[in-house]
N, C-alpha and C positions, 0 to 999 in steps of 0.2 A: 319126538319131543320138540316142541317149539324153542327157538333160540331166545336167549335172555335180551329183552329190548334194551336193557341198560349197556349191553356191550357194543351197541351201535355207535359209530363215530359220527360226530356232527362237524359241519363245515360252513364257512361263510357262503351265503348265496351272492349271486352276482349283484343284486340290489344293495346288499349290505356292504359289499366291497367298494361299490361306487360311492355310497354315502361316506365311507371312511376316507376315500380319496378326495372327495369334494371338501370335507372338513379340513383335511391337511392343506388343501390348495387355499382355502379361506384363511387359515392360520398363517400360512406363509405370506399370503398378500398383506396381511396385517403386520406381521413381525418384521419382514425384510426391510420395509421403509424405516421402522424403528431402529433396527440394527444399523442401517446406513446413517441415520441421523446421529446415533451415538458415536459412530466412528468419526463423523464430521465434527462433532462437538469435541472429541478427543484431540483431533487435529488443531482445532481452534484454540483450545486450552494449551497445547504444546506451543503454538505460535505466540500466544500471549506470554508464556513463560520465557520464550526466547527474547521477546522485546523487553520484558521486565529486567532481564540480565543485561541486555544491550543498553537499556535506560541507565543502569548504574554506571556503566562504562561511560556513557555520554555525560553524566553528571560529574564523574571524576575528571574527565578531559577538560571540561569547562572550568573546573576549579584549578587545574594545572596550568591553564593558559589564559589567566587573568580574566576569567569569567567571560570568555568569548566562545561563541559556537564555532564548530569546525567549518572549514571550507567545504563547500558543496562538491566541487570537482576540480580536477587538475587545471593548471593553466593550459590554454589552448594547444600550445606547441609541445606539451608534455603529456598529453592525454593517453597516448599509447605506451607511455613508460610502464614498466612492470610494478613499480612501487609508487605511482603518482599519488599525491595527497588527496584522494577521495575520502569523503567523510567516513565511509565504512572501513577504509584502510587505517584511518587514524585511530579507530576505536579498537583495533585488534591488539595493541600492546596491553590493553586493559582486560581483555577477555580470553585472548589466545585460543579462540574457538570460532572458526569460520562457519561452523554449523549454525550458529546463533543468527546468521544473516540469511538463512534459507527458511522460508515458510514451508511447514510441512504439507500445506495444500497446494503449493506451486510446484508442479512436477515437470514443467517445461525444461528442455535441455538445449545445449548448443555445442557445436564443435569449435566455435570462435575462441580466441585467446586474447589476453591483454588485461589491463587493470579493470576493465568492465566485466570481465569473465574470469574471476580468480580460479586458478587451477585447484585450489584446496577444496572446492565444492564439487569437484568431478563432473563438470559440465553442466550442473544445475544452474538455472538463472536465479539470481538473488531475489529475495521476496519483499525487500523493503525499500522505500524511497524517501527522499528528503523534502522538507518544506521549503521549497524555493518561492513560495507565494501562492495565493488563492489562484492566480493566473501566472503561467510560467513566464520567466524572463522579466518579471515586473519589479523585483525587489521588495515585494510586499510580505515576504516570509523571513527566513532566517539568514539569508545571504544578501550581499550587496552586488551590484553590478558596476565593475570598475575596470580600469587598466593600471597595470603596474610595469616597472621596468622589466623588460624581457631578459630572464636569466641566461638565455642562449644566444642572444643578439644585443650586445652592448650598444646603448644609445636608442634602442627600439623599445616598444611597449607591447604588452600582450594583454588580452581579455582575462579576467579572473573573477571568481565569485568567493570572496573571503567571507568568513563568518561575521556575525553581528554581536555587539556587546550586549550582555544580558541586561545591563543597566538600561538599555534602550528599548527593552522589550517590555510592554505595558504590564502584562500578566504572565510571567513565566509558567506558573503552574497551570495556566489555562491556554497555553499556546502550544500547538502541535509541532513536534520536532521531526519525527520520521515515523514510518509505519508501512502497513500493507500497500503494495502497488503491483501493477502488471507492466509498468514502464521499463523499457529495455532499449538501449543500454544506459540511458541517462538516470534511471532510478529516481524519479521524482514523484511527488504526491500532489502537484498542482492539478486542479480539476481537469485541465486539458491534456495532462500527461499521464494521469494515473491508469488510463486504459490503453497506454501506448505500446504494449507488447503484442506479439502475434497470438498469444494464448488468452487475451483479454475477452471478456464476455461483451455482448451487445445488448443485454437485458439486465434488469435488476435481479431477477431470480437466478441468474448465472453467476453472480458475484460469489466469491469464496466465503466460507464461514457463514453461509446463509445471509450475506450482506452485512454482517456484523464485523467490520474490519477493525484490526488492532493498531493502535497508535501509541507512541511514546511522546510525553510532553517535555518541555525544556527543563523542568525540575527533576526529570528522571522517572516519574511514575508512568505506568502504562495503563490504558483502559480501551474499552470498545466504543466505536462510534458507528451507528448504523448508516449505511450508505445506500444511495440510489443511482441508477443509470438513467440518463435522459438525452434528449437532443436539444442543442442550443439553436437559437434562431438562424445562425450562419450554417447550419447543417452538421456541425460537429457533434459526435456522440461523446458525452462527457459525464462525469460523476458529480455528486454533491452529497453532503450529509442530509439526512432525512428532515432535519429542521435547521432553521437559520441560525439559532443560538449556537449550534455546533459548527456551523459554517464560519462563524466569526473567529473560531480557534485557529484558523490558518493566518490571521492578521497579527503581525507583531505589534502593530498599532492600528486601530480601527480608522484612525484618521490619516494614515500615511498614504501618500500618492506614489504612483510608479516613478521609477528612475527616468530621467530625461530621455535615455536611449530607447525606452519601450516604444514599440510601434503602434500598439492599440488595435482597434478593430480593422484599420486599414491593412494590417499585416495578417489578418485572419484570426487573431486571438478572440476568444469568446468573452468579450467585454464591450460595453456601450461606448466607453471613452477612454482615451489614453491618459487622462487626468483624473479619472474617478478614484475616490478614496477606496481603500480596501473594504470598508464597511458598505460603501455604495455598490461596489463590484459584486460582493456577496448577496446583497439585497436584491440585485438585478435577477439572480438565479431563481429567486423565489416570487417574482412578480411579473411572469409572463414571457420572458425570453427563453425559457427552458421548459421542455415537455417531458413528462415521465415516461419511461419505457419499462413496464412491469417486468 
């Protein structure tokens, strides 16, 4: 008696199995980048949330201190003190959370110690830098370049970068205060400093948050500014916002000129003149002295 053909077991053929594997591989190739982008977006949102909270602390600080922005960094001979008055130290009484100073997308670590490397962040490098000008050391941002009596050497003086009166800032709600940076240990967002850390990228596509860096403004609000990486005519690899209008947000006053102590292009700064206004210095980055690196 012949066997019932319906009792025969079926199985995948080799061709069918290969087709299934190919489909899975195609789906993985499509979905994995999507998942990676979703994770990156989540980190960028977390970063922006950090800065929004830090921005509220910044606004409270300026109100408590006669509407004056914080000092950028400690006096020169106090820089290595454990509690030096760096701007991010001054905000801590208002937030009591060092985690807000760490960008989730900056994973670089260090074994160094001191005020530039707070122990509270467990070796992580801070993620955010201060606006000391479109070009560093120029006084075109939120800090002054000055000397004061040396607190450790009676009769002497010491370099300092005190904050600026908000009354002297032309548009506080449209002037960047601090935000995403790779700079270490100065933690600056000047165009020639923002890529100053060992983990900094050398291309636009390498920027964290897909180039959409987060910044706090003087009035305390935070938002995204799309940034680019490029090479200045003197060979420096530097950043800039993707449009000139956003670049002007680094100027406390578009018509301000650098401090008299500023060396200008002769000292290697990416600027055409030691006396150029902030508006002119920004404009130069968009008119030929700067070349985009995708």
